[in-house]
C-alpha positions as CSV (number, residue, x, y, z in Angstrom):
1,X,-0.1,0.0,0.0
2,X,2.8,2.4,0.8
3,X,4.3,1.8,-2.5
4,X,1.1,2.5,-4.3
5,X,0.8,5.8,-2.4
6,X,4.5,6.6,-2.9
7,X,5.1,6.8,0.8
8,X,8.9,6.2,1.3
9,X,9.8,3.8,4.2
10,X,12.0,5.3,6.8
11,X,13.2,2.0,8.0
12,X,12.4,-1.2,9.9
13,X,12.2,-1.6,13.5
14,X,12.2,-5.1,15.3
15,X,9.5,-5.0,17.9
16,X,9.5,-7.6,20.8
17,X,12.9,-8.3,19.8
18,X,14.0,-10.0,23.0
19,X,12.8,-10.2,26.6
20,X,14.8,-9.3,29.8
21,X,13.5,-11.0,32.9
22,X,12.7,-8.5,35.5
23,X,14.0,-10.8,38.3
24,X,17.1,-12.1,37.1
25,X,18.1,-9.9,34.2
26,X,18.4,-12.9,31.8
27,X,17.9,-11.9,28.2
28,X,15.8,-14.4,26.2
29,X,15.0,-14.2,22.4
30,X,11.5,-15.5,22.3
31,X,10.7,-14.8,18.7
32,X,12.9,-14.9,15.5
33,X,15.5,-12.4,16.6
34,X,17.4,-10.7,13.8
35,X,14.8,-11.3,11.2
36,X,13.9,-7.5,10.9
37,X,17.5,-6.6,10.3
38,X,17.7,-9.2,7.5
39,X,14.6,-8.0,5.8
40,X,15.7,-4.4,6.0
41,X,19.0,-5.5,4.3
42,X,17.0,-7.5,1.6
43,X,14.7,-4.4,1.0
44,X,17.6,-2.0,1.2
45,X,16.0,0.1,3.8
46,X,17.7,1.3,7.1
47,X,17.4,-0.9,10.1
48,X,16.3,1.4,12.9
49,X,16.7,-0.7,16.0
50,X,15.2,-3.2,18.3
51,X,12.5,-2.8,20.9
52,X,12.4,-5.5,23.7
53,X,9.2,-7.1,24.8
54,X,8.2,-5.4,28.1
55,X,4.8,-5.1,29.7
56,X,5.5,-1.4,30.9
57,X,5.5,-0.4,27.1
58,X,2.0,-1.7,26.7
59,X,0.9,-0.1,30.0
60,X,2.2,3.4,29.2
61,X,1.1,3.2,25.5
62,X,-2.5,2.3,26.7
63,X,-2.4,5.1,29.3
64,X,-1.4,7.6,26.6
65,X,2.0,8.1,28.4
66,X,4.6,7.1,25.9
67,X,7.1,9.4,27.5
68,X,7.2,7.1,30.6
69,X,8.8,4.4,28.3
70,X,12.0,6.5,28.7
71,X,11.8,6.6,32.6
72,X,9.5,3.8,34.0
73,X,10.1,0.8,31.9
74,X,13.6,-0.1,32.6
75,X,17.0,0.9,31.4
76,X,17.1,-1.6,28.5
77,X,13.6,-0.2,27.2
78,X,14.8,3.5,27.7
79,X,17.9,2.9,25.8
80,X,16.3,0.9,23.0
81,X,13.6,3.5,22.5
82,X,16.2,6.3,22.6
83,X,18.3,4.5,19.9
84,X,15.3,4.0,17.7
85,X,14.0,7.6,18.2
86,X,17.6,9.0,17.3
87,X,17.6,6.7,14.1
88,X,14.2,7.7,13.0
89,X,15.1,11.4,13.5
90,X,18.3,10.7,11.5
91,X,16.3,9.3,8.6
92,X,13.8,12.2,8.7
93,X,16.8,14.7,8.6
94,X,18.4,12.9,5.7
95,X,15.1,12.6,3.9
96,X,14.2,16.2,4.5
97,X,17.5,17.4,3.3
98,X,17.4,15.5,0.1
99,X,14.1,17.0,-0.8
100,X,14.1,20.1,-3.1
101,X,12.7,23.3,-1.5
102,X,9.5,24.2,-3.0
103,X,9.5,27.7,-4.5
104,X,7.0,30.1,-3.0
105,X,5.7,33.2,-4.6
106,X,5.2,36.5,-2.8
107,X,2.2,38.2,-4.3
């Protein structure tokens, strides 16, 4: 659908990439970790990062408080979200600087 509408893809994010146990800190890759990175390479689009599986993400998203993912969902979540946000901002900046500036008329 995005191709039909000519909407460019900023990149791919791997959601629920891994799980870190809140009790012991063990990292477990419950799903096919790394698949999003492979797909991004195949499609020649940027890989923007990995977001862990964490219940606090859902809680804060459902409550309309996405900013709390940076402060109340654990250091691993905050750092992951910061990295993805930084990469998305970078892609927006690159795409924005590559666009020609539309001429405006002063009438």
